[in-house]
C-alpha positions as CSV (number, residue, x, y, z in Angstrom):
1,M,16.2,90.7,16.2
2,T,14.6,93.3,18.4
3,N,11.2,92.3,17.4
4,T,12.0,88.6,18.1
5,I,13.2,89.5,21.6
6,K,10.0,91.5,22.2
7,I,7.9,88.5,21.1
8,M,9.8,86.2,23.4
9,K,9.3,88.5,26.3
10,K,5.5,88.2,25.9
11,Y,5.8,84.4,26.0
12,F,8.1,84.5,29.1
13,A,5.6,86.9,30.8
14,E,2.9,84.3,30.2
15,F,5.1,81.6,31.7
16,I,5.8,83.7,34.8
17,G,2.2,84.8,35.2
18,T,0.8,81.3,34.9
19,F,3.6,80.0,37.2
20,W,2.4,82.5,39.8
21,L,-1.3,81.7,39.4
22,V,-0.7,77.9,39.9
23,L,1.8,78.4,42.7
24,G,-0.3,81.0,44.5
25,G,-3.7,79.5,43.9
26,C,-3.0,75.8,44.2
27,G,-0.4,76.5,46.8
28,S,-2.9,78.2,49.1
29,A,-5.2,75.2,48.6
30,A,-2.6,72.5,49.2
31,L,-0.7,74.3,52.1
32,S,-3.0,76.8,53.8
33,A,-6.6,75.9,53.3
34,A,-6.9,73.4,56.1
35,F,-3.8,74.3,58.2
36,P,-4.6,73.5,61.8
37,H,-6.5,76.3,63.7
38,V,-5.6,79.1,61.3
39,G,-6.5,77.6,57.8
40,I,-7.7,80.0,55.2
41,G,-10.5,77.7,53.9
42,L,-12.6,78.1,50.8
43,L,-12.8,81.9,51.1
44,G,-9.0,82.3,51.4
45,V,-8.3,80.0,48.4
46,S,-10.8,81.9,46.3
47,F,-9.1,85.2,47.1
48,A,-5.7,83.7,46.5
49,F,-6.6,82.8,42.9
50,G,-8.1,86.2,42.4
51,L,-5.0,87.9,43.8
52,T,-2.6,86.1,41.6
53,V,-4.5,87.3,38.5
54,L,-4.8,90.8,40.0
55,S,-1.2,91.1,40.8
56,I,0.1,89.8,37.4
57,A,-2.5,91.9,35.5
58,Y,-1.0,95.1,36.9
59,S,2.7,94.0,36.8
60,L,3.0,92.0,33.5
61,G,-0.3,92.8,31.7
62,H,1.4,95.6,29.7
63,I,3.8,93.0,28.3
64,S,1.7,90.1,27.4
65,G,-1.9,91.0,28.3
66,A,-1.7,88.6,31.3
67,H,-3.9,85.8,29.8
68,L,-2.4,83.1,32.2
69,N,-4.9,80.6,30.8
70,P,-5.3,78.8,27.4
71,A,-9.1,79.3,27.5
72,V,-8.6,83.0,27.9
73,S,-6.3,83.1,24.9
74,V,-8.7,81.1,22.8
75,G,-11.7,83.3,23.9
76,L,-9.8,86.5,23.1
77,W,-8.8,85.1,19.7
78,I,-12.4,84.1,18.9
79,G,-13.5,87.6,20.1
80,G,-11.1,89.2,17.6
81,R,-8.8,90.6,20.3
82,F,-5.8,88.3,19.9
83,S,-3.6,87.2,17.0
84,A,-3.8,83.6,15.8
85,K,0.0,83.5,15.3
86,D,0.5,84.0,19.1
87,L,-2.2,81.5,20.2
88,L,-0.1,78.3,20.2
89,P,3.0,79.9,21.8
90,Y,0.9,81.5,24.5
91,I,-0.8,78.2,25.3
92,I,2.6,76.3,25.4
93,S,4.1,79.0,27.7
94,Q,1.1,78.9,30.0
95,I,1.1,75.1,30.3
96,F,4.8,75.0,30.9
97,G,4.6,77.7,33.5
98,G,1.9,75.8,35.3
99,I,3.9,72.5,35.3
100,V,7.0,74.2,36.6
101,A,4.9,75.8,39.4
102,A,3.4,72.4,40.3
103,A,6.9,70.9,40.5
104,V,8.0,73.6,42.9
105,L,4.8,73.2,44.9
106,Q,5.3,69.4,45.1
107,F,8.8,70.0,46.5
108,I,7.4,72.4,49.1
109,V,4.3,70.3,50.0
110,T,6.5,67.2,50.7
111,G,9.1,69.2,52.6
112,N,7.7,68.0,56.0
113,G,7.3,64.4,55.0
114,S,3.7,64.8,53.7
115,V,2.4,63.2,50.6
116,I,0.8,65.4,47.9
117,G,-2.6,63.7,48.1
118,D,-5.2,65.3,45.8
119,F,-2.8,68.3,45.3
120,A,-5.8,70.6,44.6
121,A,-6.4,68.7,41.3
122,N,-9.8,69.2,39.6
123,G,-12.3,66.3,39.6
124,Y,-15.9,65.2,39.4
125,G,-17.9,62.4,41.0
126,E,-15.9,60.8,43.8
127,H,-13.1,63.3,43.2
128,S,-15.4,66.4,43.5
129,P,-15.1,68.1,46.9
130,G,-18.9,67.9,47.1
131,K,-19.2,64.6,45.2
132,Y,-21.0,66.4,42.3
133,S,-21.6,64.5,39.1
134,M,-19.7,64.7,35.8
135,A,-22.7,66.6,34.2
136,A,-22.7,69.1,37.1
137,G,-19.0,69.6,36.7
138,L,-19.2,70.0,32.9
139,V,-21.9,72.7,33.2
140,T,-20.1,74.4,36.0
141,E,-16.8,74.7,34.1
142,F,-18.5,75.8,30.9
143,V,-20.7,78.5,32.5
144,M,-18.0,79.8,34.8
145,T,-15.5,80.1,32.0
146,F,-18.1,81.7,29.8
147,I,-18.8,84.4,32.4
148,F,-15.1,84.9,33.1
149,L,-14.4,85.6,29.4
150,I,-17.4,88.0,29.2
151,V,-15.9,89.9,32.1
152,I,-12.4,89.9,30.5
153,L,-13.6,90.9,27.1
154,G,-15.8,93.7,28.6
155,A,-13.3,95.0,31.1
156,T,-10.5,95.2,28.6
157,D,-12.6,96.8,25.9
158,K,-11.4,100.2,24.7
159,K,-14.8,101.6,25.7
160,S,-14.4,100.5,29.3
161,S,-12.9,102.5,32.2
162,I,-9.1,102.7,31.9
163,G,-7.1,101.1,34.7
164,F,-9.8,98.9,36.3
165,A,-9.7,95.8,34.1
166,G,-7.3,93.9,36.4
167,L,-9.5,94.6,39.4
168,A,-12.7,93.4,37.7
169,I,-11.0,90.3,36.3
170,G,-9.3,89.3,39.6
171,L,-12.6,89.7,41.6
172,A,-14.5,87.8,38.9
173,L,-12.1,84.9,39.4
174,T,-12.5,85.1,43.1
175,L,-16.3,84.9,42.8
176,I,-16.0,82.0,40.4
177,H,-14.0,80.1,42.9
178,L,-16.4,80.9,45.7
179,I,-19.2,79.3,43.6
180,S,-17.5,76.3,42.1
181,I,-14.7,75.0,44.4
182,P,-17.3,72.6,46.0
183,V,-18.2,71.2,42.6
184,T,-14.9,70.7,40.8
185,N,-12.2,72.5,42.8
186,T,-12.6,75.1,40.1
187,S,-10.5,75.0,36.9
188,V,-11.7,77.4,34.3
189,N,-8.1,77.1,33.2
190,P,-6.7,74.1,31.4
191,A,-3.1,75.0,32.3
192,R,-3.9,74.9,36.0
193,S,-5.7,71.6,35.6
194,I,-3.0,70.0,33.5
195,S,-0.2,71.0,35.9
196,Q,-1.8,69.4,38.9
197,A,-3.1,66.3,37.1
198,I,0.4,65.4,35.9
199,F,1.7,65.1,39.5
200,V,-1.4,63.4,40.9
201,G,-1.7,61.0,37.9
202,G,-4.4,58.2,37.9
203,W,-7.9,59.6,38.3
204,A,-6.8,63.2,37.8
205,L,-5.4,62.4,34.3
206,E,-8.5,60.3,33.5
207,Q,-10.8,63.2,34.3
208,L,-8.6,65.9,32.8
209,W,-10.5,65.9,29.5
210,L,-13.4,67.7,31.2
211,F,-11.2,70.5,32.4
212,I,-9.8,71.1,29.0
213,I,-12.9,70.8,26.9
214,A,-15.4,72.6,29.1
215,P,-13.3,75.8,29.7
216,V,-12.3,76.1,26.1
217,A,-15.9,75.6,24.9
218,G,-17.1,78.2,27.4
219,A,-14.4,80.6,26.2
220,I,-15.3,80.1,22.5
221,F,-19.0,80.7,23.2
222,A,-18.1,83.9,25.2
223,G,-16.0,85.2,22.3
224,I,-18.9,84.7,19.9
225,V,-21.5,86.2,22.3
226,Y,-19.3,89.3,23.2
227,K,-18.7,90.0,19.5
228,F,-22.4,90.0,18.9
229,L,-23.1,92.2,22.0
230,N,-20.4,94.7,21.1
231,S,-21.3,94.9,17.4
232,E,-22.6,98.2,16.0
233,D,-25.6,96.5,14.4
């Protein structure tokens, strides 16, 4: 029974962490990015996403590893750093945490009579902030997730400096957003994309496939590459 409770705590920590990532990151985009006269803009939203990961990494990372992202869990599994038996429960916990956060955010956003609009959902073509093509979005999401996983795998390696992994990962996510918000609104995280698309519906659900396939593919490739780079051969 004790072991079961310990396992459930890991899943709950992933739920809470992903909840905070979506609420903090997407909330900053939906509520604060363009607030009249004092909006935080692209720079502020980028830091908001990085700070959510940073804060959860140091508060709940010792419980679940603070993946907060199905692509991260898949990449760590491919890289030999995560158990296959926990993969599906982690992904379910992350997606559910993101959806609950989006529901809370919808309630807040509409609290002054506003409509949710694009709700910080990810998109390409006409729904890209900079009107970038599907191909550009696909490459962006693949490459950004690949680099994100390389940073995560390297920063959490037993050979790396102790205590700095959360800082490196949080800043990497900030940089990723600074680069790619204009292209896709930055996903690199299927749970984040799914949660917003469910509430926007329509075009967001139609384009959701890209923000599941590209991040997962980038994470898989990163796991393979890092295993090669870190091998003793």
